[in-house]
N, C-alpha and C positions, 0 to 999 in steps of 0.2 A: 330198459337195461342201460346201465351207466356206460357212456362212451368216453374214452380218453384216447388222446393221440400223443405219443412220446416221440420227440425228435432226437436223433443221435447227435445232439449238439453239446451236451455236457462234456463228454469225453473228447469230442473234436475240438471244442473251445479250449479245453485244458492243454491239448497238444499244441494248438496254434499259439496260445499265450506262452511266451517264453518264461520259465520260472525265474523269479528274481534271485540274484545272488544273495544268499543268506549266510550269516555267520552266527553260530550259537555261542553265546557268552554265558558262562556259568558263574553264579554267585553262591558262595559257600565253600565247603571243603574242596580243595584242589583248584579253586577258581578265584574270582575277584572277591576281596574281603567285604565290599559293600555294593549296594545297588548303584549309587552315584559313580563309583569307580568304573563299573561296567558301562554305564551310560556315557561316560566321558570319551570312550573309544568306539561307541556303537555307531553304525551307519543306518540310514533308513532301510527298513525291511529286516533288520537283524532280530534274532530271538534272544531274550535274556531269560535264561532258566534260573529260577530262584529256589534254593534249597530250603527245606522246612526250617522255620525259626521265626523270631520276632525282630522286625527291622524298624529303624526310625523313619519318620516322614522324609520325603525327598521330592524334588521337582523333576519333570520329564519334558524335554524340549525337542525330542526327535521321534519320528514315527517308527517305533519298534514294537515288538510283542513282549510284554512282561508276563511271564508264565510260571505258575507254581509247578515245581517238579518234586518227584519223590512221593512218599505216602503220607507224610505229615502235613500240618497246616502251615501256610505262609501268611503271616500277619504283619500288617503295617501299622505301627503304633502312632496314631495321630494325636495322642494325649500329650506326649512330650514335645517340647519345642513349639507349642501353640503360640500364635501371634509372632511370627517371624518378622523380618524387616519389610516383607511385602504384605503383612497383615493377615496371611493365611498359612496353613500348614503345608498344603501340596498344590502345586500348579502344573497342570498338564496342558502344554501349548506347543504343538508341532507346527512346522511351516506348512504353508498351503500345499496341497497335493499329497500330504502324508497323513497317516492315521495311526493313532496309538491304540494297540489292542492289549487288553488286560484280561487274563484268564485264570480263574481259580484262586483269587487272592482275597483275603479278608482284611477289611480296614476297620481298625478299632477307633471309634470316635470318642471325644471327651465326654465324661459324664455330666449330668446337670450342673450348671454353674451360672448363676444369674448375671455374672459379669460378661458372659459370652452370649451375644445375641444369636437366636436360632438361625437368622438369615446369613450369618457369617459363613462364607464358603470355605469350609474346612477342606473339602476336596473340590477343587475348582477346575472344571474342564472347559478350556477356552479354545479348542480346535476340534478337529475330527477325532472321535474316539469310539471304541466299541468295548463294552464290558460284558464278559461271559462267565457265568458260574461264579460270581463274586458276591460277597456279603459285606454289608456296612452296618456296624452294630456298636453298642456300648455294653459294658458289663451289667448295667442297671436297666437298660431299655429306655433311658431318659437322656439320650445323647443331645448335646447342643451343637449348633452349627449345621450346615447343609451340604448335600451333594449338589453342586450347581452346574448347570449347563449354561455357559456364557452366551451373551447376545449374538456372537458370531460363530458359535460352535454348533456342530452336528454330531449327536451322540446316539448310539444304539445300545440298549440294555437287553440282555437275553439271559433268562434264568438268574436274575439278580435279586437279592433280598436286602431290604433296609429295615432295621429294627432300631428306630430312634431318630436318625437324621432325616430331615425333610428333603425331598427332591424338589429343587427350584429350577424351573425351566424358563430361561430368558431367551434361549435360541431355539433350536429344533431338536426334539428328542422322540425316539420311538422305543417301545418296550414290548417284549413278548415273554409270557410265562414268568412274570416277576411278582414278588411278594413285597409290597411297599407299605410300611407301617410307620405312622407318626410316633412321636415320643410319649412316654408316660410322665406327665408333669402334674404338679399340684398348683392350681391357680392360674394356669395358662391354657390356651386352646390353639393348637397348631395342626395344620393339615399334613397329610402324607405326601401329597404332590401339589405344588403351587406353580401355575403356568401363566406367564406373561407373553411367551412366544407361541410355539406349537408343540403339541404332545399327541402322539398317535400310539395307542396301546391295544393289545389283543391278549385275551386269556391271562389277565393279571388280577391280583388282589390288591385293592387300595383301601387301607383302614386308617382313619384319622387318629390323631393323638388323643389320649385320654386326659380328662381334666377333673378337678374337684370343685372349683369355684365358678367356672364359666361353662358355656356350652361345649359339648364334646367337639374335638377337631373334625374337620371335614376330610373325607377321603380324597376329594379333588376340589381344589380352589382354582378357578379360572378368572384371572384379573381382566380388567377392561383391555380390549385389544387382543387378548389371548384366544387361542383356538385349541380345542381338544376333541379327539374322536376316539371312542372306546367301543370295542366289540367283545362280547362274550367275557366281560369282566365282572367282578364283584366289587362294588363301591359302597363302603360303609363309613358312617361316622364312628368316632371313638366309642369304646365299649362303656365308658363312664363319663359323666358330665351332665349338666342341666339342659338336656335337649340338644338341639342342633340339627343340621342337615348334612347329608353325605356329599352333596355337590353345592358349592357356593360360588359367588363372584358374578361380575357383570359381563364376563366374556362369553364366548360361544362354546357350549359343550353338547356334543351329539353322542348319545348312548344307544347302542344296538344290542339287543339280547343280553343286557346286563341285569344283575340282581342288586338290590340295595335294602338296607334296613330302615330307610326313610322314604318309601315310595311316594308319599304325599308331597314332597318338596324337591323332587329331582326333575330335570327336564323330561318332557314327553319323549318316548322312544323315537329315534329316527327311523325312517322308512326302510333303509337298507344299509348294509355294511358287509365287509369281507373280513372275517376272522381267520387266524392262522395259528397253527402249533407245529413245532418240530417234534417228531416222535423219537428221534435218536440223534446223537451227535454226528458230525461229518467225519467219517473215517474212510481212509483209502482202502479199497478192496471190499467195501461193504455197501449196503443200500441205505440211502438217506431218505426217510419218509417225511413228506410234508402234507399236513392235513389242513384243508381249507373249509370254511363254512360260510354259506351265503343263503340266498333264497332257493327254494326247490327248483330244480331244472334250470339253473342259471349257468351261463358259460363262465369258465375260469381259465385264464391263461397265465402261464408262468414264464418268467425270464430269469436268467442267471447273469451275475456280474462279478467282477473281482474287486470292485470298490463300492462304497456306499455314497449316497448323495441325498439331497432333499430338494427336489425340483418341482415347483408349482407348475401345473399344466392346466390350460383352459378347459380341457375335456375330462379332467379327473377331480374328484372331490378332495382327496388328500394328496399331499406331495408324493411324487414318484421317487422311490428310494435308490434308483440307479442313475449313473451319469448318462446324459443324453448321448445316444450313439455308442454307449459302452456296455450294452447288455445283449444277450442272445435269447431268442425264444426257444424254450426247451419242452414245453408241454401245453396241451389244451384239452379241456374236457367239460362235461356237464355235471353239475351236482345231482345227487339222487333226490328222492322224494322228501328227504329230511333236510336237504340243503347242504349235504356233505360230499366231499370228494378228496381222495388221498392220492398223491403222486409219489411213486418210489423212483428214486434216481440212483443209478449205479455209479459210485465214485471210483475212478480208475485206481488200481493198486500200483501207483508209481511213487516211490519214495521222494522223487524230485519235487513233488507237489505238497509234501508235508509242510505245514505252516502257511500254505497259500490261503488267503481269504476267499471264501466262496459264498455268495449271497443269492438267495432266491426271492423273487419279487412276484406277487400275484395281483391280478386285476380281475374284476367281475362286472357284468352288466350287459343288458341287451341294447341299451341306448346311452348316450352321453347325458350327464357326466358319469364316468366309470368310478366304481369303488376300488380302492387300492388297499392292500394289506401291508402291514409293516414287514420289513425284511426278516428272513430267518436264514440260518446257516452258521457260519463261523469259520474258524481256521481248520483246515484239513488236518486230522490227527494221523 
Protein backbone atom coordinates (compact mmCIF):
# COMPACT_ATOMS: atom_id res chain seq x y z
CA UNK A 1 0.00 0.00 0.00
CA UNK A 2 1.29 3.45 -0.94
CA UNK A 3 2.32 5.49 2.05
CA UNK A 4 2.50 9.28 1.98
CA UNK A 5 3.06 11.87 4.66
CA UNK A 6 1.80 15.42 4.14
CA UNK A 7 3.05 18.11 6.43
CA UNK A 8 0.89 21.21 7.08
CA UNK A 9 3.66 23.45 5.83
CA UNK A 10 2.27 24.83 2.56
CA UNK A 11 -0.45 26.83 4.28
CA UNK A 12 1.75 27.67 7.26
CA UNK A 13 4.59 28.84 5.04
CA UNK A 14 2.26 31.05 3.06
CA UNK A 15 1.01 32.63 6.25
CA UNK A 16 4.53 33.16 7.58
CA UNK A 17 5.83 34.61 4.32
CA UNK A 18 4.62 38.18 4.15
CA UNK A 19 2.97 38.84 0.77
CA UNK A 20 4.91 41.26 -1.37
CA UNK A 21 3.43 44.63 -2.06
CA UNK A 22 2.09 44.32 -5.59
CA UNK A 23 0.66 46.86 -7.96
CA UNK A 24 -1.34 45.71 -10.98
CA UNK A 25 -0.56 47.80 -14.04
CA UNK A 26 -2.93 47.43 -17.00
CA UNK A 27 -1.81 47.78 -20.61
CA UNK A 28 -4.64 48.43 -23.03
CA UNK A 29 -8.00 50.21 -22.84
CA UNK A 30 -8.20 52.29 -19.69
CA UNK A 31 -4.55 51.69 -18.84
CA UNK A 32 -1.07 52.31 -20.19
CA UNK A 33 -0.87 52.63 -23.99
CA UNK A 34 2.25 50.44 -24.32
CA UNK A 35 4.13 47.77 -22.39
CA UNK A 36 7.30 49.94 -22.07
CA UNK A 37 5.18 52.73 -20.55
CA UNK A 38 3.99 50.34 -17.82
CA UNK A 39 7.49 48.96 -17.24
CA UNK A 40 8.84 52.48 -16.84
CA UNK A 41 6.90 52.90 -13.58
CA UNK A 42 6.85 49.25 -12.43
CA UNK A 43 8.54 48.08 -9.25
CA UNK A 44 9.88 44.58 -8.52
CA UNK A 45 7.00 42.18 -7.86
CA UNK A 46 4.40 44.21 -9.77
CA UNK A 47 2.01 42.56 -12.23
CA UNK A 48 1.63 43.94 -15.76
CA UNK A 49 -1.72 42.77 -17.15
CA UNK A 50 -1.69 43.00 -20.95
CA UNK A 51 -4.96 43.24 -22.87
CA UNK A 52 -5.42 41.10 -26.02
CA UNK A 53 -3.68 42.47 -29.10
CA UNK A 54 -0.41 42.56 -31.02
CA UNK A 55 2.44 44.56 -29.46
CA UNK A 56 5.94 45.44 -30.71
CA UNK A 57 9.11 43.99 -29.19
CA UNK A 58 10.39 45.54 -25.96
CA UNK A 59 13.09 45.07 -23.32
CA UNK A 60 12.41 44.25 -19.67
CA UNK A 61 14.87 45.18 -16.92
CA UNK A 62 12.78 44.72 -13.77
CA UNK A 63 11.48 41.61 -12.00
CA UNK A 64 7.78 41.84 -12.78
CA UNK A 65 5.06 39.51 -14.02
CA UNK A 66 4.02 40.02 -17.64
CA UNK A 67 0.61 38.38 -17.85
CA UNK A 68 -1.94 38.01 -20.64
CA UNK A 69 -5.37 39.14 -19.53
CA UNK A 70 -8.80 38.78 -21.06
CA UNK A 71 -9.97 36.05 -23.42
CA UNK A 72 -8.05 36.97 -26.58
CA UNK A 73 -4.42 36.34 -27.53
CA UNK A 74 -1.58 38.59 -26.45
CA UNK A 75 1.11 38.52 -29.15
CA UNK A 76 4.54 40.15 -29.15
CA UNK A 77 5.70 40.78 -32.70
CA UNK A 78 9.44 40.12 -32.92
CA UNK A 79 9.42 40.48 -36.70
CA UNK A 80 9.32 44.28 -36.71
CA UNK A 81 12.31 46.19 -35.39
CA UNK A 82 14.64 43.23 -35.76
CA UNK A 83 18.34 44.01 -35.19
CA UNK A 84 18.02 47.01 -32.93
CA UNK A 85 20.97 48.95 -31.56
CA UNK A 86 21.86 46.04 -29.27
CA UNK A 87 21.62 43.53 -32.10
CA UNK A 88 18.57 41.73 -30.75
CA UNK A 89 14.82 42.23 -30.58
CA UNK A 90 14.13 41.63 -26.90
CA UNK A 91 16.39 41.56 -23.85
CA UNK A 92 15.12 40.36 -20.46
CA UNK A 93 17.66 41.19 -17.76
CA UNK A 94 16.46 41.86 -14.22
CA UNK A 95 18.81 42.77 -11.34
CA UNK A 96 20.11 40.02 -9.07
CA UNK A 97 17.43 38.76 -6.68
CA UNK A 98 14.58 39.52 -9.08
CA UNK A 99 12.73 37.17 -11.45
CA UNK A 100 10.79 38.04 -14.60
CA UNK A 101 7.63 35.93 -14.91
CA UNK A 102 5.88 35.65 -18.29
CA UNK A 103 2.45 34.00 -18.40
CA UNK A 104 0.22 33.19 -21.39
CA UNK A 105 2.00 35.30 -24.04
CA UNK A 106 2.77 34.36 -27.66
CA UNK A 107 6.00 35.56 -29.27
CA UNK A 108 5.95 35.84 -33.07
CA UNK A 109 9.44 35.14 -34.47
CA UNK A 110 10.85 36.31 -37.82
CA UNK A 111 10.18 33.92 -40.73
CA UNK A 112 13.04 32.22 -42.57
CA UNK A 113 15.61 34.75 -43.75
CA UNK A 114 19.12 33.70 -44.69
CA UNK A 115 20.51 37.05 -43.51
CA UNK A 116 19.45 36.23 -39.93
CA UNK A 117 21.57 33.49 -38.31
CA UNK A 118 19.53 30.98 -36.34
CA UNK A 119 21.81 31.51 -33.33
CA UNK A 120 20.87 35.20 -33.10
CA UNK A 121 19.06 35.60 -29.77
CA UNK A 122 15.77 37.11 -30.86
CA UNK A 123 14.42 36.65 -27.33
CA UNK A 124 17.43 36.89 -25.00
CA UNK A 125 16.97 35.90 -21.35
CA UNK A 126 19.98 37.13 -19.39
CA UNK A 127 18.75 36.82 -15.78
CA UNK A 128 16.30 34.82 -13.71
CA UNK A 129 13.07 34.20 -15.62
CA UNK A 130 10.10 31.81 -15.67
CA UNK A 131 7.88 31.31 -18.72
CA UNK A 132 4.50 29.60 -18.25
CA UNK A 133 1.92 28.72 -20.92
CA UNK A 134 3.81 30.68 -23.57
CA UNK A 135 4.24 30.01 -27.30
CA UNK A 136 7.15 31.03 -29.55
CA UNK A 137 6.36 30.55 -33.20
CA UNK A 138 6.40 31.94 -36.74
CA UNK A 139 3.62 31.87 -39.29
CA UNK A 140 5.61 29.46 -41.49
CA UNK A 141 7.18 27.25 -38.82
CA UNK A 142 10.60 28.25 -40.21
CA UNK A 143 11.53 30.94 -37.72
CA UNK A 144 15.05 32.32 -37.58
CA UNK A 145 16.77 33.35 -34.40
CA UNK A 146 16.66 31.62 -31.04
CA UNK A 147 15.24 31.74 -27.56
CA UNK A 148 18.49 32.08 -25.63
CA UNK A 149 19.23 31.42 -21.99
CA UNK A 150 22.34 33.52 -21.36
CA UNK A 151 25.46 32.22 -19.64
CA UNK A 152 24.55 33.82 -16.32
CA UNK A 153 20.79 33.23 -16.57
CA UNK A 154 18.53 30.76 -14.79
CA UNK A 155 15.30 30.06 -16.67
CA UNK A 156 12.34 27.75 -16.04
CA UNK A 157 9.95 26.77 -18.85
CA UNK A 158 6.57 25.25 -18.02
CA UNK A 159 3.99 24.34 -20.66
CA UNK A 160 5.98 26.30 -23.26
CA UNK A 161 5.81 25.51 -26.98
CA UNK A 162 8.34 26.53 -29.63
CA UNK A 163 7.53 26.05 -33.30
CA UNK A 164 10.55 27.30 -35.23
CA UNK A 165 13.04 29.04 -32.94
CA UNK A 166 15.81 26.93 -31.41
CA UNK A 167 16.23 26.98 -27.63
CA UNK A 168 19.91 27.69 -26.96
CA UNK A 169 20.99 27.15 -23.35
CA UNK A 170 24.26 28.79 -22.34
CA UNK A 171 23.21 29.12 -18.69
CA UNK A 172 20.89 26.90 -16.62
CA UNK A 173 17.43 25.93 -17.88
CA UNK A 174 14.72 23.58 -16.66
CA UNK A 175 11.62 22.54 -18.60
CA UNK A 176 8.43 20.65 -17.71
CA UNK A 177 5.68 19.61 -20.14
CA UNK A 178 7.09 21.64 -23.02
CA UNK A 179 6.80 21.04 -26.77
CA UNK A 180 10.08 22.20 -28.35
CA UNK A 181 10.30 21.90 -32.13
CA UNK A 182 13.07 23.06 -34.46
CA UNK A 183 12.49 25.04 -37.66
CA UNK A 184 11.33 23.77 -41.02
CA UNK A 185 14.15 24.78 -43.38
CA UNK A 186 15.43 23.79 -46.79
CA UNK A 187 19.11 22.93 -46.94
CA UNK A 188 19.95 23.43 -43.25
CA UNK A 189 19.89 21.25 -40.17
CA UNK A 190 19.04 22.83 -36.81
CA UNK A 191 18.32 21.28 -33.40
CA UNK A 192 15.28 21.93 -31.24
CA UNK A 193 17.48 22.45 -28.16
CA UNK A 194 21.20 23.27 -28.12
CA UNK A 195 22.98 23.12 -24.74
CA UNK A 196 26.38 24.45 -23.71
CA UNK A 197 25.30 25.02 -20.09
CA UNK A 198 22.85 22.77 -18.21
CA UNK A 199 19.37 21.61 -19.26
CA UNK A 200 17.03 19.55 -17.06
CA UNK A 201 13.69 18.47 -18.56
CA UNK A 202 10.75 16.23 -17.70
CA UNK A 203 7.75 15.14 -19.79
CA UNK A 204 8.81 17.24 -22.78
CA UNK A 205 8.71 16.69 -26.54
CA UNK A 206 11.94 17.63 -28.40
CA UNK A 207 11.73 17.41 -32.20
CA UNK A 208 14.63 18.55 -34.37
CA UNK A 209 14.27 20.80 -37.37
CA UNK A 210 13.47 19.34 -40.77
CA UNK A 211 15.86 19.57 -43.70
CA UNK A 212 15.89 18.76 -47.39
CA UNK A 213 19.61 18.68 -48.24
CA UNK A 214 21.28 17.66 -44.97
CA UNK A 215 20.65 15.31 -42.08
CA UNK A 216 17.51 16.05 -40.13
CA UNK A 217 18.03 18.29 -37.10
CA UNK A 218 18.57 16.70 -33.69
CA UNK A 219 16.02 17.01 -30.94
CA UNK A 220 18.87 17.64 -28.50
CA UNK A 221 22.38 18.94 -29.15
CA UNK A 222 24.72 18.93 -26.14
CA UNK A 223 27.95 20.77 -26.90
CA UNK A 224 31.29 20.03 -25.24
CA UNK A 225 31.05 20.91 -21.55
CA UNK A 226 27.25 20.91 -21.63
CA UNK A 227 25.06 18.81 -19.31
CA UNK A 228 21.56 17.51 -20.03
CA UNK A 229 19.20 15.32 -17.97
CA UNK A 230 15.89 14.21 -19.49
CA UNK A 231 13.18 12.10 -17.85
CA UNK A 232 10.04 10.74 -19.51
CA UNK A 233 10.63 12.79 -22.66
CA UNK A 234 10.22 12.08 -26.38
CA UNK A 235 13.39 13.07 -28.25
CA UNK A 236 13.26 12.83 -32.03
CA UNK A 237 15.22 13.97 -35.04
CA UNK A 238 13.42 16.08 -37.63
CA UNK A 239 10.70 14.39 -39.62
CA UNK A 240 12.50 14.93 -42.96
CA UNK A 241 16.17 14.92 -43.94
CA UNK A 242 18.92 12.53 -44.96
CA UNK A 243 19.25 10.53 -41.75
CA UNK A 244 20.62 12.01 -38.57
CA UNK A 245 20.37 11.30 -34.84
CA UNK A 246 17.98 12.55 -32.20
CA UNK A 247 20.82 13.33 -29.73
CA UNK A 248 24.17 14.73 -30.88
CA UNK A 249 27.21 16.53 -29.45
CA UNK A 250 30.24 15.88 -27.28
CA UNK A 251 28.62 16.90 -23.99
CA UNK A 252 26.93 14.71 -21.38
CA UNK A 253 23.32 13.63 -22.01
CA UNK A 254 21.46 11.33 -19.60
CA UNK A 255 18.07 10.02 -20.74
CA UNK A 256 15.70 8.11 -18.43
CA UNK A 257 12.47 6.48 -19.67
CA UNK A 258 12.68 8.52 -22.86
CA UNK A 259 11.49 7.49 -26.33
CA UNK A 260 13.25 8.28 -29.61
CA UNK A 261 12.98 7.60 -33.33
CA UNK A 262 16.73 6.84 -33.55
CA UNK A 263 17.35 4.30 -30.76
CA UNK A 264 20.60 3.07 -32.33
CA UNK A 265 22.46 6.37 -31.88
CA UNK A 266 21.27 7.85 -28.60
CA UNK A 267 23.06 7.41 -25.26
CA UNK A 268 22.30 4.29 -23.26
CA UNK A 269 19.47 4.97 -20.78
CA UNK A 270 20.64 6.22 -17.39
CA UNK A 271 19.94 4.00 -14.39
CA UNK A 272 17.61 6.35 -12.53
CA UNK A 273 15.85 9.66 -12.70
CA UNK A 274 12.90 11.56 -11.20
CA UNK A 275 10.24 12.81 -13.58
CA UNK A 276 7.47 15.25 -12.70
CA UNK A 277 4.21 16.64 -14.05
CA UNK A 278 1.83 19.21 -12.72
CA UNK A 279 -1.75 18.04 -13.19
CA UNK A 280 -3.39 21.41 -12.64
CA UNK A 281 -2.48 25.09 -12.31
CA UNK A 282 -1.82 26.66 -8.90
CA UNK A 283 -5.16 28.16 -7.88
CA UNK A 284 -6.06 29.61 -4.50
CA UNK A 285 -8.75 27.60 -2.76
CA UNK A 286 -8.12 24.52 -4.95
CA UNK A 287 -5.92 21.43 -4.88
CA UNK A 288 -2.64 21.45 -6.76
CA UNK A 289 -1.65 17.93 -7.80
CA UNK A 290 1.98 17.03 -8.51
CA UNK A 291 2.80 13.61 -10.01
CA UNK A 292 6.29 12.13 -9.71
CA UNK A 293 7.78 9.06 -11.40
CA UNK A 294 10.86 7.16 -10.25
CA UNK A 295 11.77 3.53 -9.65
CA UNK A 296 9.19 1.30 -7.90
CA UNK A 297 8.99 1.67 -4.11
CA UNK A 298 11.40 4.60 -4.03
CA UNK A 299 11.13 7.46 -1.54
CA UNK A 300 10.09 10.85 -2.89
CA UNK A 301 10.34 14.04 -0.85
CA UNK A 302 8.87 17.40 -1.81
CA UNK A 303 9.91 20.91 -0.76
CA UNK A 304 8.19 24.21 -1.54
CA UNK A 305 9.85 27.59 -2.13
CA UNK A 306 8.89 31.07 -3.21
CA UNK A 307 11.92 31.57 -5.45
CA UNK A 308 13.76 29.49 -8.02
CA UNK A 309 17.46 28.71 -8.00
CA UNK A 310 20.00 26.35 -9.57
CA UNK A 311 22.31 25.05 -6.84
CA UNK A 312 24.80 22.23 -7.51
CA UNK A 313 24.98 19.95 -4.48
CA UNK A 314 27.59 17.22 -3.90
CA UNK A 315 24.91 14.69 -2.90
CA UNK A 316 22.54 15.32 -5.85
CA UNK A 317 22.89 14.42 -9.52
CA UNK A 318 21.06 17.47 -10.86
CA UNK A 319 21.12 21.04 -9.49
CA UNK A 320 18.64 21.76 -6.69
CA UNK A 321 15.97 24.23 -7.84
CA UNK A 322 15.38 26.13 -4.58
CA UNK A 323 17.60 28.60 -2.70
CA UNK A 324 19.60 26.94 0.06
CA UNK A 325 17.76 27.50 3.31
CA UNK A 326 14.82 28.94 1.39
CA UNK A 327 12.52 25.92 1.07
CA UNK A 328 10.19 23.93 3.35
CA UNK A 329 9.56 20.20 3.34
CA UNK A 330 5.87 19.58 2.63
CA UNK A 331 5.48 15.89 1.71
CA UNK A 332 7.18 12.51 1.73
CA UNK A 333 6.05 9.20 0.29
CA UNK A 334 6.92 6.01 -1.57
CA UNK A 335 6.24 5.32 -5.21
CA UNK A 336 3.94 2.42 -6.07
CA UNK A 337 4.86 -0.75 -7.94
CA UNK A 338 4.91 1.23 -11.20
CA UNK A 339 7.17 3.93 -9.78
CA UNK A 340 4.49 6.62 -9.49
CA UNK A 341 3.27 8.83 -6.65
CA UNK A 342 0.97 11.87 -6.67
CA UNK A 343 0.82 14.53 -3.97
CA UNK A 344 -2.24 16.81 -3.65
CA UNK A 345 -1.54 20.17 -2.03
CA UNK A 346 -4.34 22.43 -0.77
CA UNK A 347 -3.60 26.03 -1.77
CA UNK A 348 -5.04 28.56 0.72
CA UNK A 349 -7.97 30.64 -0.53
CA UNK A 350 -6.38 33.95 0.36
CA UNK A 351 -6.57 36.75 -2.24
CA UNK A 352 -3.44 38.28 -0.73
CA UNK A 353 -1.40 35.46 -2.25
CA UNK A 354 -2.70 35.80 -5.80
CA UNK A 355 0.32 36.36 -8.01
CA UNK A 356 2.74 34.90 -5.44
CA UNK A 357 5.21 32.42 -7.02
CA UNK A 358 4.98 28.95 -5.50
CA UNK A 359 7.42 26.23 -6.60
CA UNK A 360 7.53 22.54 -5.66
CA UNK A 361 10.81 20.59 -5.75
CA UNK A 362 11.13 16.81 -5.60
CA UNK A 363 13.99 14.47 -4.77
CA UNK A 364 14.26 10.68 -4.82
CA UNK A 365 16.67 7.90 -3.87
CA UNK A 366 17.69 5.44 -1.20
CA UNK A 367 21.35 6.50 -1.32
CA UNK A 368 23.51 9.37 -2.51
CA UNK A 369 23.61 10.88 -5.04
CA UNK A 370 19.91 11.75 -5.01
CA UNK A 371 17.84 12.34 -8.13
CA UNK A 372 16.22 15.76 -8.39
CA UNK A 373 13.19 16.75 -10.50
CA UNK A 374 12.71 20.13 -12.18
CA UNK A 375 10.48 22.54 -10.30
CA UNK A 376 6.74 22.74 -10.97
CA UNK A 377 4.22 25.26 -9.81
CA UNK A 378 3.92 28.87 -10.90
CA UNK A 379 2.09 32.00 -9.88
CA UNK A 380 -0.94 31.50 -7.66
CA UNK A 381 -4.08 32.38 -9.60
